[in-house]
N, C-alpha and C positions, 0 to 999 in steps of 0.2 A: 245776621245774628242768629245764633243757634237757639232752638226752642228749649227752654229750661224745664218745662213741664214733662213728666213721664207720660209715655203713651199708654201704659198699662197700669191699672191700679192693683196692687197686691191684695189677694183675698186672705187676710190673716184672721185667725180665730181670736175672739176677745178673751182676755184673761178671766179666770174664775176666782181670782183672789184680789184682795184689796178692796177699796171702796167702789164696788160695782153694784149695779141694780140687783144682780143675782145674789151677792153676798148680803146685801141689806134685806132682801126678801127672806133668805134663809135664816138670818139672825132674828127677824121678826117672828117667824114661825116657831123657832126654838124658844123664844121668850113666851109666846102664847102657850106652848105645851108646858113649859116650866111653871107658869102661873096657874094653870089648871091642876098640875100635880100638887102645888102648894095648897090650893083650896081643898083638894081631895085628902091630903094628909091631915089638915086641920079638921075636916069633917069626920073622918073615920077614927082618928085617935082622940079627938076631943081636946087636944093641946095645940098650941101655936107652934110654928116652925122653929122659933128660937129655943123653946123648951124641948122640942123634939131633938134638936141638935145638941142640947146640953149647955146652951149659952145663957139661959135665963132661969 
């Protein structure tokens, strides 16, 4: 009977898109930067973000 397992494992690069650890880490860091910017906008302008955007 022939051996059905490959003798060499391909060395493929992992994708950088989709639900990967890299994408989740990058998304988390972007969220942290955005949160700090929202706090800075509120601190320096004295208004909330919704009023700053004209929504309230």
